[in-house]
C-alpha positions in Angstrom: -38.0 -11.7 2.8 -35.0 -12.7 0.7 -34.1 -9.4 -0.3 -34.3 -8.4 3.7 -32.1 -11.4 4.7 -29.6 -10.6 2.1 -27.4 -7.9 4.1 -27.6 -10.2 6.8 -26.3 -13.3 5.0 -23.6 -11.1 3.5 -22.6 -9.9 6.5 -22.1 -13.1 8.1 -20.3 -14.9 5.0 -17.6 -12.2 4.6 -16.9 -11.7 8.2 -16.7 -15.7 8.6 -14.1 -15.7 5.6 -12.6 -13.2 7.1 -12.2 -14.6 10.3 -10.9 -17.9 8.9 -8.0 -16.0 7.1 -6.9 -14.0 10.3 -7.2 -17.5 12.6 -4.0 -18.7 9.7 -2.4 -15.6 9.6 -2.4 -14.9 13.2 -2.3 -18.2 14.4 1.0 -18.9 13.0 2.6 -15.4 13.8 1.3 -15.5 17.5 2.9 -18.7 18.4 6.8 -17.8 17.3 7.7 -17.5 20.8 7.8 -21.2 20.8 10.6 -21.6 18.7 13.1 -19.3 20.5 14.4 -22.0 23.0 14.8 -24.7 20.3 16.1 -22.7 18.1 18.8 -21.2 20.4 19.8 -25.2 21.4 20.3 -26.5 17.9 22.1 -22.9 16.7 23.8 -21.3 19.6 23.1 -17.8 18.4 21.6 -16.6 21.6 18.7 -15.4 23.2 19.4 -11.7 22.4 20.1 -12.5 18.7 16.7 -14.6 18.1 14.5 -12.2 20.1 15.9 -9.2 17.7 15.1 -10.9 14.8 11.4 -11.8 16.3 11.3 -8.5 17.3 12.0 -7.1 13.6 9.1 -9.4 12.7 7.0 -7.6 14.9 7.7 -4.2 13.4 7.7 -5.2 10.0 4.4 -7.1 10.5 3.1 -3.7 11.7 5.1 -1.4 9.3 3.5 -3.5 6.3 -0.1 -3.0 7.3 -0.5 0.3 6.3 1.3 -0.5 3.0 -1.0 -3.3 2.5 -3.7 -1.4 3.3 -3.2 1.5 0.7 -2.1 -1.4 -2.2 -5.7 -3.0 -1.1 -7.2 0.5 -1.6 -5.9 1.0 -4.9 -5.6 -2.5 -6.1 -7.7 -4.8 -4.7 -8.1 -6.5 -1.3 -7.7 -10.3 -2.9 -4.6 -9.7 -4.2 -2.9 -8.2 -1.2 -4.4 -11.3 0.7 -2.9 -14.1 -1.6 0.1 -12.3 -1.8 0.5 -12.5 1.9 -0.2 -16.2 2.4 2.4 -16.5 0.0 5.0 -14.9 1.5 4.0 -16.3 5.4 4.5 -19.7 3.9 7.9 -18.8 2.0 9.3 -17.2 5.0 8.4 -20.3 7.4 9.9 -22.9 4.7 13.4 -20.8 4.5 13.7 -20.2 8.4 15.0 -24.0 8.9 17.4 -23.7 5.9 18.8 -20.0 6.7 20.1 -20.7 10.4 22.3 -17.5 10.6 21.3 -14.2 12.6 20.8 -12.6 9.2 19.2 -15.9 7.7 16.2 -15.7 10.6 15.8 -12.0 10.1 15.0 -12.4 6.7 13.1 -15.2 7.0 11.0 -14.7 10.2 11.5 -11.2 10.7 11.0 -10.0 6.9 9.2 -12.5 4.6 7.0 -14.3 7.5 6.0 -11.1 8.9 5.0 -9.1 5.6 3.0 -12.0 4.5 1.2 -12.0 7.8 0.9 -8.6 8.2 -0.9 -8.2 4.6 -3.0 -11.0 5.5 -3.9 -9.1 8.9 -6.2 -6.4 10.2 -5.9 -3.6 8.0 -6.7 -5.2 4.8 -9.4 -7.8 6.4 -11.1 -5.2 8.5 -11.1 -2.6 5.6 -12.5 -5.1 2.9 -15.5 -6.1 5.3 -15.8 -2.6 6.5 -16.7 -1.5 2.9 -19.2 -4.4 2.5 -21.5 -4.3 5.4 -23.2 -1.2 6.8 -22.2 1.2 9.7 -24.2 -0.5 12.2 -22.5 -3.8 12.0 -19.1 -2.6 11.5 -18.6 -2.8 15.5 -19.5 -6.5 15.6 -18.1 -7.7 12.1 -14.2 -6.4 13.9 -15.1 -8.5 17.0 -15.8 -11.6 14.8 -13.0 -11.2 12.8 -10.5 -10.5 16.0 -12.1 -13.4 17.3 -11.0 -15.5 14.5 -7.3 -14.6 15.2 -7.7 -15.6 18.8 -9.3 -18.8 18.2 -6.1 -19.3 15.8 -3.7 -18.6 18.8 -5.6 -21.1 20.7 -5.4 -23.8 17.6 -1.7 -23.3 16.9 0.4 -22.8 20.2 -0.5 -26.5 21.1 -0.4 -27.7 17.6 3.3 -26.2 17.0 4.3 -27.2 20.0 3.3 -31.3 19.2 5.0 -30.7 16.1 8.2 -29.1 17.4 8.2 -32.0 19.9 7.4 -35.0 16.8 9.7 -33.1 13.9 11.8 -30.9 16.0 12.0 -27.1 15.4 12.8 -27.3 11.4 10.1 -29.8 10.9 7.6 -28.1 12.6 8.3 -24.7 10.7 8.2 -26.9 7.3 4.7 -28.2 8.0 3.7 -24.8 9.3 4.6 -23.4 5.6 2.7 -26.1 4.1 -0.6 -25.2 6.7 -0.4 -21.8 6.0 -0.9 -22.4 1.9 -4.6 -23.7 2.9 -5.6 -20.1 3.3 -5.0 -19.4 -0.6 -8.7 -20.0 -1.1 -9.9 -17.8 1.7 -7.8 -14.8 -0.4 -9.4 -15.7 -3.2 -13.4 -15.9 -1.8 -12.5 -12.1 -0.2 -11.9 -10.6 -3.5 -13.7 -7.1 -3.5 -16.3 -5.7 -5.9 -13.7 -4.1 -8.3 -11.4 -7.3 -8.5 -14.7 -9.3 -9.2 -16.1 -6.7 -12.0 -12.4 -6.5 -13.8 -12.5 -10.4 -13.9 -16.2 -10.4 -15.6 -14.8 -7.0 -17.9 -16.9 -4.6 -16.4 -16.4 -1.3 -14.7 -17.4 -0.1 -11.1 -17.9 3.5 -10.8 -16.2 5.6 -8.1 -18.7 6.1 -4.9 -19.6 9.5 -4.1 -17.5 9.5 -1.1 -14.5 8.6 -3.3 -15.1 11.5 -5.5 -15.3 14.1 -3.1 -12.7 13.0 -0.1 -9.5 14.6 -1.9 -8.1 11.2 -2.0 -5.7 9.0 0.1 -3.0 12.0 0.5 -5.5 14.3 2.1 -7.2 11.5 4.1 -3.7 11.2 5.6 -3.1 14.6 6.3 -6.3 15.1 8.4 -5.7 11.8 10.4 -2.0 13.0 10.9 -3.2 16.3 12.3 -5.8 14.9 14.2 -5.1 14.8 18.4 -7.1 12.2 18.9 -5.7 9.9 16.2 -2.4 10.7 17.5 -3.7 9.4 21.5 -5.2 6.6 19.3 -1.8 5.7 18.3 0.0 6.2 21.7 -2.4 3.7 23.6 -2.0 1.1 20.9 2.0 1.6 21.2 1.3 0.2 24.9 -0.9 -2.9 23.5 1.7 -4.1 21.1 4.6 -3.7 24.0 2.5 -6.0 25.9 1.4 -8.5 23.4 5.0 -9.1 21.8 6.8 -9.3 25.0 4.3 -12.4 26.0 4.1 -14.1 23.0 8.0 -13.8 22.5 9.2 -14.4 26.2 5.9 -16.1 27.9 7.9 -19.5 27.5 11.1 -18.0 28.8 9.1 -16.8 31.8 7.3 -20.5 32.5 11.0 -21.7 32.1 12.4 -19.6 35.0 9.7 -20.9 37.1 10.6 -24.2 36.5 7.4 -25.4 35.1 7.2 -27.8 31.6 7.4 -26.0 28.6 3.9 -27.6 27.9 2.4 -24.5 30.6 4.0 -22.2 28.3 1.8 -23.7 25.0 -1.4 -24.1 26.8 -1.1 -20.3 28.4 -0.9 -19.3 24.8 -3.6 -21.3 23.5 -6.0 -20.0 26.7 -5.0 -16.3 26.1 -6.3 -17.3 22.6 -9.4 -18.7 23.6 -10.3 -16.1 26.1 -9.6 -13.7 23.6 -12.7 -15.0 21.1 -15.1 -14.0 24.4 -13.4 -10.7 24.7 -13.2 -10.0 21.3 -17.0 -10.6 20.5 -18.2 -8.4 24.1 -15.6 -5.8 22.5 -17.6 -6.1 19.2 -20.9 -6.0 20.9 -19.5 -3.4 23.1 -18.7 -0.9 20.7 -22.4 -0.6 19.3 -23.3 0.4 22.6 -20.5 2.7 24.2 -18.0 4.7 23.1 -15.0 2.9 22.4 -12.3 5.1 23.9 -14.0 4.5 27.4 -13.7 0.3 26.5 -10.2 1.0 26.1 -9.5 2.7 29.2 -11.0 0.1 31.0 -9.0 -2.9 29.2 -5.4 -1.0 29.4 -6.2 -0.4 33.2 -7.2 -4.0 33.6 -3.8 -5.1 32.2 -2.2 -3.0 35.1 -4.1 -4.7 37.8 -3.8 -8.0 36.3 0.3 -8.0 35.9 0.4 -6.6 39.5 -1.5 -9.4 40.5 0.8 -11.7 38.8 3.9 -10.7 40.3 2.6 -11.2 43.9 1.2 -14.5 42.9 3.1 -17.9 43.2 4.4 -19.1 40.2 2.5 -21.9 39.8 0.7 -23.8 36.7 -2.8 -22.8 37.6 -1.2 -18.6 38.4 -0.1 -19.0 34.6 -3.4 -20.1 33.2 -5.7 -17.7 35.5 -3.2 -14.9 34.3 -3.8 -16.1 30.7 -7.7 -16.0 31.2 -7.5 -12.5 32.9 -5.2 -11.0 30.1 -6.4 -12.6 27.2 -10.0 -11.3 27.5 -8.4 -7.8 26.8 -5.5 -9.4 24.5 -6.3 -8.1 20.7 -9.6 -7.0 22.2 -8.7 -3.6 21.7 -8.8 -3.7 17.8 -12.8 -3.6 17.5 -12.9 -0.4 19.7 -9.6 1.1 18.3 -10.2 0.5 14.7 -14.2 1.6 15.6 -12.6 5.3 16.4 -10.6 5.3 13.4 -14.0 4.4 11.3 -15.9 7.1 13.5 -13.3 9.7 12.8 -12.4 9.0 9.1 -15.1 7.1 7.4 -14.7 3.6 5.8 -13.0 4.4 2.4 -9.3 4.7 3.6 -9.9 2.4 6.5 -7.5 -0.2 5.7 -4.9 2.4 5.3 -5.5 4.6 8.4 -5.9 1.7 11.0 -2.9 -0.1 8.9 -0.8 3.2 10.4 -2.6 2.7 13.8 -1.0 -1.0 13.7 2.3 0.2 12.9 2.2 2.0 16.1 1.2 -1.0 17.9 4.1 -2.8 16.3 6.5 -0.3 17.2 5.7 -0.9 20.6 5.9 -4.8 19.8 9.2 -4.4 18.7 10.5 -2.8 21.9 8.6 -5.4 23.9 10.0 -8.6 22.0 13.8 -6.9 21.9 13.7 -5.3 25.0 12.9 -8.7 26.7 15.7 -10.4 25.3 18.2 -8.0 26.3 16.4 -8.1 30.0 16.8 -11.7 29.9 20.5 -11.6 28.9 21.6 -9.1 31.3 19.4 -9.8 34.4 18.6 -13.2 34.1 14.8 -12.4 34.5 12.2 -10.5 33.4 11.4 -8.4 36.5 11.8 -4.6 35.0 9.8 -5.8 31.7 6.9 -6.6 34.3 7.3 -3.1 35.9 7.5 -1.4 32.4 4.1 -3.2 31.0 2.4 -2.0 34.4 3.2 1.9 33.9 2.6 1.6 30.2 -0.6 0.0 30.6 -1.8 2.7 33.2 -0.4 5.4 30.9 -2.4 4.4 27.7 -5.8 4.1 29.5 -5.4 7.4 30.6 -4.4 8.5 26.9 -7.5 7.3 25.8 -9.9 9.7 27.9 -9.3 13.1 26.1 -10.1 11.6 22.9 -12.7 13.2 21.1 -15.1 10.2 19.8 -18.2 10.8 18.1 -21.3 9.7 19.8 -22.7 6.5 18.7 -26.2 8.3 17.4 -24.3 10.7 15.7 -22.4 8.3 13.5 -25.4 6.0 12.2 -27.6 9.0 11.8 -28.4 9.1 8.2 -26.6 11.8 6.2 
């Protein structure tokens, strides 16, 4: 009986540890938009300059993912996760000291973003995928994703309160201390190779690793696969949406003459709603083809944004919009990672899904940066909302031609 329960215990232990790690790194990263106005007021750098620093952060977070995934696949997941936490804390601590445009780009745009990226989806989903069964991977990725969303729910109002009490500098120093609490999680998520090395043991390479041709061969196969490239194109749109809203929703709320608390609670509600969305997505990829789940997610965003533009701009409107959009917010991660896993297996999932996240964050760079330019030039975000609608509709259509293996074929024993 105990032998039968052991795989289930391992599943829950490793998955919940990864979810807790993502709660810390994503909670910190997804709340940076709350600092735009206070930093601008204190430094006079201007919205475009601060938006550029956060846009670079969006891109760096994605660019680090395949690199961190490759390092984790080669040297061990625990080392990469611990290094990521230290970088995230260091960047948060330096930002109040380096208050020039280049200082913010270095601290928040490079250090913090690189740290959050090293402790994010690619490495966490990669390490869990190697330690649970193929049937459990979809639900595991959904639970991990829900952890990140819970982090947004916790950190958004927490950081807003810290800004009110201690100012933006004190809030960032507090954030640096808080993120260090994730260090034990990185140690707990060491993989089998790291644990064996500490005991002076040697772990034999798996049959898959001996015959797959290595990482370079896997990358060549992936980059020649049209389905993989279509997945990247759709995920680009997801990044555009999320970064625009995370960075500029506080500005949109301010334009509507509403209190700043409406923005922080809207971001928190998005995170709360995405907990449910992530769990539903994790369950869904075990029963339905992921490309159809992605189609409906992106299509729903186009509809929701159109409804928001037509609705009166009141606090309840923002909260309802947050619920609707939050349900699919980062719930795109489980089906996207699911397609990558079905196409190429779990051996190099951290690297290959990391590249997909790079596409996501390339879109995020443009979402954050162009939002700042639109506000500076036009005084509103209307054209950004229109672009959101068009890109969401396009992403929905692009997922349909993906040649995704059927679930039964993937789970069938070799």
